[in-house]
Phi, psi and omega in degrees: 000015176259234189281087182203146168272079198297101170063024188303316181249345190271343177242126175247141182217158170244116189304317184282326187256351181049040171285128187231149168241111183270150181301150180304325183294345179271345190287336186261016185231063177289168172295126171286161187276119179301140181251171173305325177295322177300315181295321179294317180300313179302324181293337181270358181294144176238136180287133183249344182200145184204138172238126184249347178055053183266015181285177181288157177303133181092347181284144174292160172302147186298130183293344178295329185250333192231141166260131178260116177282141181229155177093207184241008177187163164294153176303119182074005179268182181292147181297155176051037177056023176075004186240355185080006179297153193258341188280166169252128176277143180228172172251024178285128178305339175292336175264328179214122178193160170280153188254004181077003179238022176088020183230155166257139179238126173249117190237117173289136178227157179235131182268182187295339180266004177091005182271137183265144170232156177199201185216150178216127177232153180220150181289146173295321180291139178237017190253018181286111185209160173268123177292154176305130183080004182233192184227146168236142178234127173241127186217156175209148174257118193225139162253119181295162174309129185274076185206142184217173174070204182303324180296338183264000184295125182102341177293131184219074176286148180204150176229117195201178177224163170226151178296143188307322185288351174293326183293122181091348179253299174076357178240007186256017174281143003263008185301330182283351178092137172220131176248107175273103182283322176212126168226149180209146175223149168062020177071023180280153177273062184217140172243133175253136171239133191217139164255131169248138184199177171073231183235165181218143356284170179074230182070185186294339178255015176050053176289143026261010184280319186084179177254104189230168172215167180211163178201164170280156178287134181289148176071235174300146179301162180305326188270336187265359180196163174290145173222153176255121180254134188215151174231139173239131174251111188255111177244034185271349182232181180292331169257130181258155190224145162250124179235137179253142185224149164229124181050041176082354182266124182274124186234353184203145181218139164230133184245165177295339177288342182278347190226162169294158187295322185290316180299315179299312184293321178298330182267337189234343187267046180195179179286155174230163170245158184257137178236148170227133178199165167231108177273162174234119183073183182120177189297323182289302179298326177296316181295319178291321180282337183082012180195169181298140173227159359286166179247180177295340179276346182297128182262126177282173167087014181253117186274155157275133186245125184246119180282309180202162168232134183225136174241130182234151179219155168221160178093000000 
C-alpha cells in the first residue's frame, strides 16, 4: 500500500462474480504444506507485543503505541500515499477510535462536498523482526467493513508492515520490504497477501504488483465475521520463508529461494512496523473494479473493526 500502482492493470475483476486474473508473478508461489515441525515452531512462539484496544468508547488508539497519520501523504513523500487513494486521513475520533468493547474502528466518511476521510495508524515500534534462526508471527483479528456490491466500491482495508528504514525517508520503497498481511477491496470475499521488495518498476518482485496470493475467508465471509490474519517469517533453516494465513489456514508462501540473497535480506532481515488503515479508491480497487472508485453509489460509514494485534517471536 505504499509507492505502487497496486495491480492497476494486472488484476481484472468482476465485483459480483470475483473472477480474477492474477499477475504471472503470483502463479508460482502456492502455499507450501505445513509440517509437524512448522506446528511445533508455532507452538514455541512467545508474544512480545500486543494491542487490545481496551480504552473507553471514543478514545483514540493510545499514543504510546500508535502514530496516527494525517493528510494525503507523508511529509515530502509521494502524493496520495503513492497509491492514488482519494481520502484524507485524520485523527478525528469519527474516523478512528476505540469502541468501549475492546475494538478499534476505522471508519471512512464522506462530507457534504463529496470529500472522503478515513484513518491510518502505524506502530511507534519499528523493531518487529525474526531473529536469525528464529521466527516472527504478526497477526490480528479483524472484521472487514461489512459492505458488499456497488456500495463497497473503493473500500480498501489493510493490515500490513513496512521496513523500519522507510520511516523518515519515504522514497526507498520497495527495497526495504513491505508485507501485506491482509488486503481487501470493493467488499469482495477475498483476502490478498503480498510481498513487495527489490526495485520498481519490475525487479525481482515484479513491482508494482509484488509476489502475492489470495483466498476466500473460511466460513463466514470476510465482511460478515471476524477472521484472524497472520504472517510468519521463518528463519529457522537454510531456506527462509514468509507464510500467510487466514484463520490458521496457510494459503501463500514466498521463500528466500525465490529471490536473490541481497533482495531477500533487504526486505526481511531487519525490523518492520505495523500499519492498519482503510483507504478509499486507488489503483488496487480501481484495477479490480475496472473503473475509478469510489463512485456515487459507495456508502460511507462502514468501519473496519480490529479486535487485537499481536507480535510473537521464537528463537
